[in-house]
C-alpha positions as CSV (number, residue, x, y, z in Angstrom):
1,M,0.4,-0.3,-0.4
2,S,1.4,3.8,-0.8
3,A,2.5,6.0,1.4
4,S,-0.5,8.4,0.5
5,L,-3.2,5.6,0.5
6,Q,-2.4,4.9,4.0
7,H,-2.5,8.5,5.1
8,S,-5.6,9.3,3.4
9,G,-6.7,6.1,5.7
10,R,-5.6,7.9,8.9
11,L,-7.4,10.7,7.9
12,A,-11.0,9.2,6.8
13,F,-10.4,6.9,9.6
14,A,-10.7,10.3,12.3
15,V,-13.5,11.5,9.8
16,L,-15.3,8.3,10.7
17,V,-14.7,7.9,13.8
18,M,-16.9,10.9,14.5
19,L,-19.4,10.6,11.7
20,A,-20.2,6.7,13.3
21,G,-20.4,7.7,16.4
22,A,-23.0,10.8,15.8
23,A,-25.1,8.5,13.0
24,N,-25.8,5.3,16.0
25,A,-26.2,8.0,18.8
26,A,-29.8,7.8,18.4
27,S,-29.8,3.8,18.8
28,C,-27.7,4.2,21.9
29,A,-28.4,4.5,25.1
30,S,-29.1,8.5,26.5
31,A,-26.3,10.7,26.7
32,L,-27.8,11.7,30.9
33,P,-29.2,8.7,33.0
34,S,-33.6,8.8,33.2
35,A,-33.6,11.7,36.3
36,W,-29.8,12.0,36.1
37,G,-29.2,15.3,38.6
38,K,-32.5,13.9,41.1
39,D,-31.5,9.9,42.4
40,A,-28.6,9.5,43.4
41,R,-28.1,6.2,42.1
42,A,-29.8,7.4,38.8
43,G,-28.0,5.4,35.9
44,M,-27.3,2.6,38.4
45,V,-28.5,-0.9,38.5
46,R,-28.0,-3.2,42.8
47,I,-25.8,-5.9,41.9
48,A,-27.1,-8.5,44.7
49,G,-23.2,-9.8,45.8
50,G,-22.0,-13.6,46.0
51,S,-19.3,-16.1,45.7
52,F,-17.0,-15.8,42.4
53,T,-13.7,-17.0,41.1
54,P,-12.2,-14.0,39.7
55,G,-10.6,-15.0,36.6
56,S,-9.7,-17.7,34.0
57,T,-7.1,-20.7,33.0
58,A,-7.9,-20.2,29.6
59,G,-6.1,-16.3,29.9
60,Y,-2.8,-15.0,30.3
61,A,-0.7,-15.9,32.9
62,D,-1.8,-12.8,35.4
63,E,-5.6,-13.7,34.9
64,R,-4.7,-17.3,37.0
65,P,-7.6,-18.1,39.4
66,A,-7.0,-17.7,43.1
67,G,-9.6,-19.5,44.4
68,A,-13.5,-18.0,45.2
69,V,-14.4,-14.9,47.0
70,N,-17.3,-13.2,48.4
71,V,-18.7,-10.0,46.9
72,K,-21.2,-7.5,49.2
73,P,-23.8,-6.0,47.6
74,F,-23.1,-2.8,45.5
75,W,-24.6,-0.4,42.9
76,I,-22.6,0.2,39.4
77,D,-23.4,2.4,36.8
78,R,-25.2,0.2,33.8
79,T,-23.0,1.9,31.3
80,E,-20.1,3.4,31.1
81,V,-19.5,7.1,31.9
82,T,-20.9,9.6,29.4
83,N,-19.1,12.7,27.4
84,A,-22.5,14.4,28.8
85,Q,-22.5,13.5,32.7
86,F,-18.6,14.6,32.2
87,A,-19.5,17.6,31.2
88,A,-21.7,18.0,34.1
89,F,-19.5,17.4,36.6
90,V,-16.9,19.8,35.2
91,K,-19.6,22.5,34.5
92,A,-20.4,22.0,38.5
93,T,-16.9,21.9,39.6
94,A,-15.2,23.5,37.2
95,Y,-12.6,20.6,37.4
96,V,-9.3,20.9,34.7
97,S,-9.0,17.6,33.7
98,D,-5.3,16.1,33.8
99,A,-4.6,16.4,29.9
100,E,-5.9,19.7,29.9
101,R,-3.4,20.6,32.4
102,D,-0.8,18.9,31.1
103,G,-1.4,19.4,27.3
104,G,-2.0,16.1,26.1
105,A,-2.5,12.8,25.6
106,A,-2.6,9.3,23.9
107,V,-4.4,9.3,20.2
108,F,-4.7,6.6,18.3
109,K,-4.3,6.6,14.8
110,V,-4.0,3.5,11.8
111,P,0.0,3.4,11.3
112,L,2.1,4.0,8.2
113,E,3.5,1.0,7.1
114,A,6.8,2.8,8.0
115,E,6.0,3.3,11.0
116,L,5.4,0.1,11.4
117,K,9.2,-0.9,11.2
118,A,10.1,2.1,12.7
119,R,8.5,1.9,16.6
120,P,6.3,-0.3,18.1
121,Y,3.2,0.4,19.2
122,A,2.8,2.9,16.2
123,W,-1.0,3.3,16.3
124,W,0.1,5.2,19.9
125,T,1.2,8.8,19.0
126,Y,1.4,11.6,22.4
127,T,-0.3,14.4,20.8
128,K,-0.5,18.2,22.0
129,G,-4.1,19.4,23.1
130,A,-6.0,16.0,23.0
131,N,-7.9,16.4,25.5
132,W,-12.0,14.9,27.2
133,R,-13.2,18.0,25.2
134,H,-11.1,17.1,22.0
135,P,-10.4,12.9,22.2
136,E,-8.8,13.1,18.7
137,G,-6.5,16.4,19.7
138,P,-7.1,19.4,18.2
139,G,-10.2,19.9,15.5
140,S,-11.7,16.9,17.0
141,S,-14.6,17.5,19.0
142,L,-17.3,16.3,21.2
143,K,-20.2,17.3,18.2
144,G,-23.0,14.8,18.4
145,R,-20.9,12.6,20.8
146,D,-22.2,13.2,23.9
147,N,-23.4,9.6,24.7
148,Q,-19.8,8.0,24.4
149,P,-18.2,7.3,27.1
150,V,-15.6,9.6,27.9
151,V,-11.8,9.1,27.2
152,Q,-8.3,11.1,27.6
153,V,-9.2,10.7,31.6
154,T,-6.5,9.7,34.4
155,L,-7.2,7.6,37.2
156,A,-7.2,11.2,39.2
157,D,-10.4,12.8,37.0
158,A,-12.5,9.4,36.9
159,S,-11.8,9.2,40.9
160,A,-12.4,12.9,41.5
161,Y,-16.0,12.5,38.8
162,A,-16.4,9.3,40.8
163,R,-16.5,11.5,44.7
164,W,-18.3,13.7,43.3
165,L,-21.5,11.2,43.0
166,G,-20.4,10.5,46.8
167,R,-18.9,7.0,44.8
168,T,-15.9,5.1,44.1
169,L,-14.7,3.3,41.0
170,P,-15.1,-0.2,41.3
171,S,-12.5,-2.7,42.5
172,E,-11.8,-5.4,40.2
173,V,-12.8,-8.1,41.9
174,Q,-16.6,-5.8,42.1
175,W,-16.0,-5.1,37.7
176,E,-15.5,-8.6,37.2
177,F,-18.6,-9.7,38.7
178,A,-21.0,-7.5,37.4
179,A,-19.3,-8.0,34.2
180,K,-19.3,-11.9,34.2
181,A,-23.0,-11.7,36.0
182,G,-23.0,-14.7,37.1
183,R,-21.8,-17.2,34.2
184,S,-18.4,-19.1,34.4
185,D,-19.1,-20.9,30.9
186,A,-16.7,-21.4,28.5
187,A,-17.9,-18.6,26.3
188,L,-16.4,-15.9,28.3
189,D,-13.0,-16.3,27.5
190,R,-13.9,-16.5,23.4
191,A,-15.4,-12.8,20.9
192,P,-17.9,-11.3,22.1
193,R,-20.6,-13.4,19.4
194,N,-24.2,-14.7,19.5
195,K,-24.9,-17.9,18.6
196,A,-25.7,-16.3,15.2
197,G,-21.7,-15.1,15.1
198,K,-22.9,-11.2,15.2
199,P,-20.6,-9.4,17.3
200,E,-22.2,-8.4,20.6
201,A,-19.5,-5.9,21.5
202,N,-17.5,-3.3,20.2
203,F,-14.3,-4.8,19.7
204,W,-11.5,-4.6,16.5
205,Q,-12.7,-7.3,13.2
206,G,-10.3,-7.8,11.0
207,V,-6.3,-7.0,11.0
208,F,-5.1,-5.1,13.8
209,P,-3.7,-2.0,13.3
210,S,-4.9,-1.4,9.9
211,L,-7.8,-3.1,8.5
212,N,-11.1,-2.7,10.6
213,T,-14.4,-4.3,8.8
214,R,-16.6,-3.0,11.1
215,E,-18.7,-5.7,11.5
216,D,-20.4,-4.1,14.8
217,G,-20.8,-1.1,12.7
218,H,-18.6,1.2,14.7
219,L,-14.7,2.4,13.6
220,G,-14.1,3.7,16.9
221,R,-15.2,4.0,20.3
222,S,-19.6,3.7,19.9
223,P,-21.7,5.3,22.1
224,V,-22.8,3.6,25.4
225,G,-25.8,0.9,25.7
226,C,-25.9,-0.2,22.0
227,Y,-25.3,-3.9,22.6
228,P,-27.3,-6.3,24.5
229,A,-26.9,-6.3,28.3
230,N,-25.8,-8.7,30.4
231,A,-28.1,-11.1,33.0
232,F,-27.1,-8.6,35.4
233,G,-28.9,-5.7,33.3
234,V,-25.0,-3.9,32.8
235,Y,-24.0,-2.9,29.1
236,D,-20.5,-2.9,27.5
237,M,-18.7,-4.9,29.9
238,I,-17.0,-6.0,27.0
239,G,-15.2,-3.3,24.9
240,N,-15.9,0.2,23.7
241,V,-12.8,1.4,25.9
242,W,-11.1,0.1,28.8
243,E,-12.2,1.1,32.3
244,W,-9.7,1.9,35.2
245,T,-10.7,0.1,38.6
246,R,-9.5,1.7,41.6
247,D,-7.2,-1.4,42.6
248,A,-2.7,-1.5,41.2
249,Y,-1.5,-3.3,38.4
250,T,0.3,-6.1,40.8
251,G,1.1,-8.9,38.3
252,A,3.7,-9.9,35.8
253,R,3.6,-7.5,32.6
254,Q,1.5,-9.3,30.1
255,P,3.0,-7.6,26.5
256,H,0.0,-8.5,24.6
257,G,-2.7,-5.8,24.7
258,N,-2.9,-2.5,22.6
259,G,0.7,-1.6,23.7
260,D,2.0,0.9,25.9
261,P,1.9,4.7,24.7
262,F,4.3,5.3,26.9
263,A,7.0,2.9,25.6
264,S,5.7,3.7,22.1
265,V,6.3,7.5,21.5
266,D,9.9,9.6,22.2
267,L,9.6,9.9,25.5
268,A,10.9,12.9,25.2
269,S,7.3,14.3,23.9
270,I,6.0,13.9,27.3
271,P,5.6,15.5,30.1
272,L,5.0,13.1,32.4
273,E,6.4,11.1,35.2
274,K,5.6,7.5,34.6
275,R,4.5,6.4,37.1
276,P,2.9,2.6,39.0
277,P,-0.1,1.0,36.8
278,A,-3.8,0.3,37.6
279,V,-5.6,-2.6,36.6
280,I,-8.0,-1.4,33.7
281,K,-10.4,-4.0,32.4
282,G,-13.0,-5.1,29.4
283,G,-10.7,-4.4,27.0
284,S,-11.9,-2.2,23.9
285,F,-12.3,-1.2,20.8
286,L,-9.0,-1.7,19.3
287,C,-8.7,-5.8,21.1
288,A,-8.7,-7.7,18.0
289,A,-8.7,-11.6,17.6
290,N,-4.5,-11.0,16.4
291,F,-3.7,-8.8,18.8
292,C,-4.8,-7.9,22.7
293,V,-7.8,-11.0,22.8
294,R,-8.6,-9.3,26.3
295,Y,-12.3,-8.6,24.6
296,R,-13.2,-11.4,27.8
297,A,-14.4,-10.0,31.4
298,A,-11.3,-12.6,33.1
299,A,-8.2,-10.1,31.5
300,R,-6.7,-7.2,32.9
301,H,-4.0,-5.3,31.8
302,P,-1.7,-2.1,33.6
303,Q,-2.4,1.2,32.7
304,E,-0.7,3.7,33.9
305,A,-2.6,6.1,36.8
306,N,-1.8,9.2,35.5
307,L,-1.6,8.4,30.7
308,P,-5.1,10.2,29.5
309,T,-5.7,7.5,26.0
310,A,-8.4,7.5,23.7
311,H,-8.9,4.2,24.7
312,V,-10.0,3.6,28.7
313,G,-12.5,5.2,30.3
314,F,-14.4,4.1,33.6
315,R,-18.2,4.0,35.4
316,T,-18.4,3.9,39.3
317,V,-20.0,2.3,41.6
318,A,-21.5,2.9,45.2
319,A,-22.3,1.3,48.0
320,G,-25.4,-1.4,49.0
321,D,-27.6,0.0,51.3
322,G,-31.8,0.5,49.6
């Protein structure tokens, strides 16, 4: 493929990401949950709790089960936190995100062949001016994307939003319990497709990072709630965007995710000190059968707590009273 064609493809990708999100917004969940601003549990579902075994014997080494655990009842957001919800938080508190303060964030771009040969994980670029308002950098916006998940947020940003609502981020155990929704079958470790073979989540179909066939209907991030909820009534636990948990990552590093943006760009261009990673869960629109393969409830991955990226968002939890 010629460099000019690949360059055109990169520009088309950025445009299609925005257009696809706007076109599909009406058929998915709303940007703000019903009773938002009136009900302290607006947009949440109560999880009754119970016993389960986190992890999987069919995934990466850091997913190996360590025994059953008991989970107390809790509330969890039905969807990932949307751009509209985060905007309401910012309006109410005048909060300034880490990416806005530091001046940039990591953005996904379909790489040129020469870039793939020149550096690892060439699809990540630290982009000045990228932040939650401009997720692909200057020139991008949230127009038509109010009900897409907010991204380019750090662990601190996500935690600040949760505190504003009197909530927290989920623990890894809470997150996985809600994602598995009472299941323990082998299908949990396969790509999220229904019996007819149709995708039931937003993940990468095709050859990553160059060809996305859009079999799931989306090229980049999708609006929240576009795919069927699980048995607990929770949407998008798999795919779309990775989700922050409040737990530190202490397991062995696995080089099979979508790449470490810190390692993949010129470190001099990132005005950040590398920090210990936190656990992110669920996979994203960038997880493919030929790379990452973490579109599974048991999958886990380290993410630098202070690095905002285009494929990481979050949801919140609250105590299970009431």
